Each structure stands twice: as structure tokens, then as C-alpha cells.
N, C-alpha and C positions, 0 to 999 in steps of 0.2 A: 670842637670837643674830642676830636680824634676817636670816634666810635664809642664815646662814653656818655653816661648820663649823669646829671647832678642830683645830689640829695643835700637838701638844706633844712635847717631847723634848729631847735634847742631842746633843753630838758625843762619840762614844767616844774616849777618850784612847789614844794609841799608847804602851802601857806595857811591851810585850815581856815580858822576864824579871822585871820589877818587879811583875808581876801577883801574885806570891806575897807581896810585902811589904805591910805595913800602911801606911796613909796615902796610898795611890794615889788620886788624884782619881776621882770617879765620871764626870765630864764634863770635857773639854778646853776650853780657851779658843779662840775664833775667831770668824769672821763667817759668819752663815748668810744665804744669799741664796735667796729664794723665786722661782722662774721658773714662768710659766704655760705649760703645754703639755707635750709628750713629748720624750724624748731620742731621737734617731735616730743611727744609726751609719753612718760613711763607711768603706768598705772599700778600702784601697789597699795594694798590695805585700804581701798577706798579714797586714796589720794592720787592726784594727777600732778606730777612734777615735769617741768620743762627740761628737755635735753637739748643743749645748744650745739650748733655746728662748730667744728674746731678750726676751720680755715679762716685765719685772720686776713682781712683785707686792708684795714686801716684803723688808726686809733688817734684821738686827739684830746687833750685836756683843756677844759673851758673854764674860764672865770665867770663870775656872776654877770648875767646879762649879755654874755657872749653867745653866738650861734656857731654851728658847724657848717662846713661846706665840703662834701666829699665829691670827687669825680671818680665814677666806678664803671667798669664794664657792664653791659647788660647782664641781668641775672637776678636771682633772689638773694636777698641779704636780711640779716638781723642786726638792728641797732640796739646795743645794750649799754646801759648806763651804770657806772659804779661810783660810789660816793664814800668819803670817809665818815659821813654822818649817818649812814644807814647800813644795815646787813641785808637789805632787799635790793635786788638788782632789776629795775624795771627795764622792759624791752618792748620793741615793736618790729614788725616785719615790713619789708618794702620790696617791690619789684622795680628794678631800674631798666629803663628803656633808652636806647640810644638817642641822643639829641633832646631828650626831655629833662625837665626839672621837676623834681618832687619835693614838696614842702611836708616834712614829717617831724612832728614834735614827739619826744619821748615822754610817755606818761610818768608820773611820779607816784609812788605808793608810800603814804605816810605811815610810818611805824614808830 
């Protein structure tokens, strides 16, 4: 792995009541962006909004039922998903360790 760690996973689909039906995809389509650093929160007027790191490490666009596989140097990262079907950008944080593989799925927020 050349001093890197692997992060693999997918984007959870927004299935709602369809979860009981067969044929529901395991992963949704979308674009996953990997940002290096931590999410900070800005508090204003009783609301807390995430502020994402700006340092881009990787990006991949996935079709339905595809998963991502990133090889990244050790450190803290934010995996952020963007989709044409929503104005919400779900995200999750991950710590990459040299030589280790992390399985991380990005949550989906149905709107």
C-alpha cells in the first residue's frame, strides 16, 4: 500500500418505505469527495452548520450499487456525497491508518 490506508464503502440509498420491497439497491449513485481535515461547526442564531475542510484529496462518481475505494495517506478525512437528486450533502468522518482498510458507508439524508 506504500504507506497508505484504504477506505472502501458506498452511499446508503434513501429508500424510506421501499426498504421492505425486494430489488432496492444496496448503494445509491452519487459523487463522493474526499476532503483532508476535520469538520468544524459554526454556531449562529441557535443553529449549528458544518464547515468542511477545503483540501481536496480525491473524488469519484459512482453509479447505482457501485462502491468507492480510496488509497489515502494516514490522517483525518471527510467523505462528502453530492447528488443531483438532493440539496443535502451527507458526510462522514474517517481516520485513515497506514496499512489498514476502513469500511465506511456515507449516510443518506432523505429530503
